N, C-alpha and C positions, 0 to 999 in steps of 0.2 A: 506493499500500500504506499508506503512511504517512498520507495523509486517512482512509483505512479506520479505521485505529487512532485516530486523535483523533476520529472521529466515535465510535468505539465507545466509547472511555473517556467521553464526555460525558453518554452514556445508559446503561453499565453501572452497577449498583448497588454501592455503596461500603459495605465493611466498617466494622464499628466500628474496627477499629485504624487503618484508612485515615483514616478521619473524624478520628480523635483527632490523629495525625499532621500534618493536613494543615488543622487548627483547622476541620475543619467541622461539627464537633458541635452540636446545640440540644437545646434541652429535650425536644421530640419523640423523642430518641434515648435517653431514660432507661430506657423500658423493656428496651432491648435491653441496656443498660448493667448491669442490675439481674441479668443471666442468669452473671456472673462476679464473684467476691469483687475481682477485679484492675480489669475494667471499672468497677465500681460504685466503686471508690476513687478512679480516675483523674476518673470522671465527677464527684464531689462536690466534686474538688479543682480542677477546671480550668473547671466552667461553672457561670457567673454565675446563680442562682436556682434551682439542683438542689437536689432534696428530700432533706438531710441525713438525717434520721431513716431513711429508706426506703432509701437509699444503705447506710447503716450496718448495717441487716439483712441485707443482701446480703454486704457486705464481711467481717463478721466471723464469716462460716464459715470462714475460713481462719484461722490464727494469725499469719502474717506480716501480712496486709491489714488485720487487726485492730490490730496495733501500729501499724502507718504509718496508719491512720486517726486513731488516738488523736494521735500525733503532728504529724500534718500538716493535720487537718482541724478549723478553730474551730467550735466547738459540738458535738463530737463528745462522746457519753455515754462520759467515761472507764471508768466500771463496767462496762458492758456489754464494750468492746473488751479490758478486763484480764482478764475472765472468760475470752474465748478465746484471748487471747495467750500468759496463762500456760500452757495446755496444752504449749507447747514450751519446755523450759528454758533454750535460748539467749533465746529471745524474755522470757521472763519476769524473766531478769537485767535485760536492755534496757528493758524495762518500766520495772522498778523506777526503773533509772540516768536513763533518758531523759523520764520522761512526769511532769512536775507533776502531783499531785492523785494521783498512784499511789495504793493501799495497798499500803505496803510490809511491813505487819505482818500481811498474809493468809498463811496457812500455804502457799499455794501460790506465793508470790512471793518 
């Protein structure tokens, strides 16, 4: 029984989360990463050579991931991230406080 499980584990398709947790992601997984703001953020953060602009477009669909993208991804477009992050009052405050280059004079921040 154990041999069958080991054999199946080697041939079974791996989910994005599984690949992320086990350091198995490659640049070929970017299309799958773009299906979720969370995965796009993680892909941009941990995969060398990831297309930051494309990942950012996917990540900023959610205010939380837009904030995290601006905070942790070098080369992120702060203005684009701020536009989305300020849709949440809590994140608008955090953005103004934590992100260098944030436009704190905006009406929504």
